[in-house]
N, C-alpha and C positions, 0 to 999 in steps of 0.2 A: 939976527934973523928970527922971525916969528915961528913958533912951533905949529906944525900942521899935522893932520892925521897921517899923511904919507910919511912924514919924517919920524913920527912916533913909531910906526910899524917898522921902518927901515933901521931904527936904532937897535932893535933886538935882532941879533944875527941869526938866532934860532928860528925866528919867525920870517926874517927876510929871505931865508933860503927856501925857495919854492920846492915843495915835495915832488920829486921826479915822477913818482908813481901817479900823481894827479895828471900831470902832463901826458904821460903815456896812456892812461885810461881815457882821457878826453879825446886824444887823437884816435884811439881805437873805436870809441863810441861814435865819433863823427865820420868814421871811414866806412862806407857801405860794404867794403870788401872784407872787413874784419868779421871774424867768427867768434862764437862763445869760447872756443878753445884758445884763441889769441888773447882774449881778455883774461881768461883763467891763468894763462901763463904769466901775464904781467903781475897779477896778484900774488902768484906763488913765488915770485922773486923777492917778496917782502914776507919773510917767515913769520914775524910777529903779527902782521896784519892778517895773514892767511889763517893762523891759529885762532885769532880773535873772531874773525868772520865765521869760521866753522863753529866756534863756541856759540855765537849768536843764533845761527840758523838751526842749531840743534837744541835750542833752549825753549822755554815757555813763550818767548816772544813770537814764535811761529807755531809751536805745538805740532810739528810734523809727526806722523805715525812711525816712520822708520828713520834710522840714523843716516845723516848725510855726511859722507866721509871725504868728499873731494870738492874743490871749488867748482869744477866743471859741473858736477851734479847740482850744486847750489845754484849755479847760473841757470841751468835748465829748468829749475823749479820756481825760483823767485824772480828771475829776469836780470838783465844786465844793468838797467837803470837803478833798480832797487839795490843791487849789490854795490853799485857805485856810491849811492847815497850813504850806505853803511860804512863804506871805505872812508868817505870824507869825514864822517862823524868820529870814527875811532882814531883816525890819524890826527885830527885837530885836538882831541882830548890828550893825546900823548905829547903834544907840543907844549902843554902848560903843566908845570910841576908845582909852582908855589907862587903866592902873592902875599903881601903884608896882611897878617890875619886881623889887623885892627879894622879892616873893611869887611871881610867875609872869608871863611875858610874855603879851600878848593872843594871840600866835600859838600858844603852848603851850596856853593855856586852850581855844581853839577847836579845836585838834587833839584834845585830850581829848574835847571834846564831840562831834566828828565820829566819833571812834573808838567812843564810847558809842552814838551814833546808828546806826552801821553794825551794831554788835553787837545792839542792840535790834531793828533791822529784820530781821536774820537769825533771831532767836528768834521774832519775830512771824510771819515767813513760814513757819517750820516749823510753827507752831500754826495756820496758816491764818487769822490775824487780818486783819480788813479795814483799809484805809487804812494801808499800810506807811509812807507819807510822814509820818504823824502820829508814829509811833514814832521815826523818824529825827530829826525836828525836836525832839521831846521830849528825846531823848538829847542833842542839841546844847545845849539851854538848861536842862537839869535843875539845874545848879549856878549858875544866874544870880545867886542871892543872894550867893554868894561875891564876885562882882565888885563888888557894891554895898558889901559890908563892907570889901573891900580899899581901895576908893576913899574911903569916908566915914570910917572909923575904923581907919586903918592901924596905929596903936599896939596897939590891942586885938587886931586880926587877927594881928599878929606874935606876941603872947603866946600866942594859941590855937594857932598853927602850931608854936611851940616845943614845947608840950605834946604835940601830935600827932606831929610828925616826930622830936623828940629823946627824948621820954619814952614814945612808943608808945601814947598814948591815942587812942581814936576821936575824930575831928575834931568831931563834933557835941557830944560830952560836954565837950571842951575849950572849945568856943565857949560852951556853956551856963554853964560855970564862970566864964569870963572876962567875958562880955558879958550873960549872963542870957537869951540866945536864940541860935539858930544859923542857918546859911545857908539851911536849908530853910524856916524861918519868914520870913526876909527875902524869899526867892523867892516864898513864898505871898502876902506883902503886895503884891509887885509884880504878881503874877497877878490878885489881887483889884482892885488899882488899875486895871489895864488890862482888867478884865472878860474875862479869857481863859476858854476852856471849862473846866468843872469837871473833866473828865478830865485836862487838862493841869495844872491847879492841884494836883490830888491827887498826880500823879506827882512834881511838884516838891517837894511837902510830905512825901511818904512814901517817897521812893526809898531811904532808909536803913532804914526800918521799914515795909515794905509791908503787914505784917499789921494795921497800924493804919488803913489806908485804909478809909473808910466804904463806898465804892461801887465804886471802880475798883482793887480789890486786884490783879487779874491784871495790869493795866497797870503798876501800881507795882512789882509783883514782877518783871516783865520788865525794867524800868529798873534795879532793884536788881542783878540778875544782870549786865546789860549794863555797868553802872558798874564792877563788880568786874572784869569781863573787860577793860574799857578801861584800868583802872588797871594791870593786869598786863601790858598790851601795850607799855608805855613809849612810847606815841604821844601825847605831850603830858601835861599835868598841870593840875589845877585848884588846885594849891597843896599838896595832900597827897602826900608823897613815897612813903610805904610803902603798898602795896596791902593791902586787907583780904582774909582768906580767903574763898573761895567758900562761900556759905550753902547747904549741901546740902539743907536742909529746903525752902527756897524753890525751889531747882532741881527737886526732886521734886514740889513742889506744882504746878508748871507742866507736869508730865508730860514732861520733857525726858530723852532717853536719854543715857547716859554718854558715848557717842562723838560727841555733837553738839558738844562744846566745841572739838574740833580743827577741825571744819569752820567754826565761827564765826570762829575765829582766822584760818584760811586765807582766808576770804572777806573779812574785815576788812582784812588786810594787802594783799590783791590789789587792792582798790578804794580804799584810803585816799588815796593820792597824787592820783588823779584827782578824788576827791570834794572834797579840800581846795581844789584849783584851781577847781572849780565854785562852791563856796559862799563862799570867802573871797577 
């Protein structure tokens, strides 16, 4: 039987087990009768998540003037969708503990994700997109399929990275040749397994080819640009050493001015270290 992204995800029991809190939160968010108190109660049943979320909302990530000491208060200030985005990000990080370090360290992987998230957040802020937390978390986890590949099929992952880093081939093309699928498809399989929002699933699936996104093309385009910027920042790595050139067509499709790139880099470098401390 040939290996597929779905089989790869299901081989890892820790990943295959759908986080119950996601299901409960999604049900509550989609139920018009649910209140902020209902959602807060769901989050408070996960003590580690509750503590981490309160740490984030009381950090420089938000810079609120007064201390927020309850999940209910956090919900009333930043909103349910924003807190759900943060819940997704912090839970996924906790699911991954180690990978073979011949590819990349976990520290370097999350550093790249955070740099990507900060760049995506800056672009989304310039475009006046809602829920900036969503873009940050999407940036953090956009390459989640790579971690599964490194952990489950390290030999094939190594062959693909040789083609990418030594021969200069795009990573997804190298992965397709070696494995028959790529990290975006594995990430999509995990997003479907966990029933993550369609917008997040499409960002994970199409961040290399945003023009293929069926519905959330703007979101995927923002992530495509943010990923390229993060690769060029040398703030961590997801395994690919050489950064790809900036896609000017995608840049222009988002209506971004030429001088925005410098400010994105400046903001990313300014907030990177603090953000790493907050989220990891």
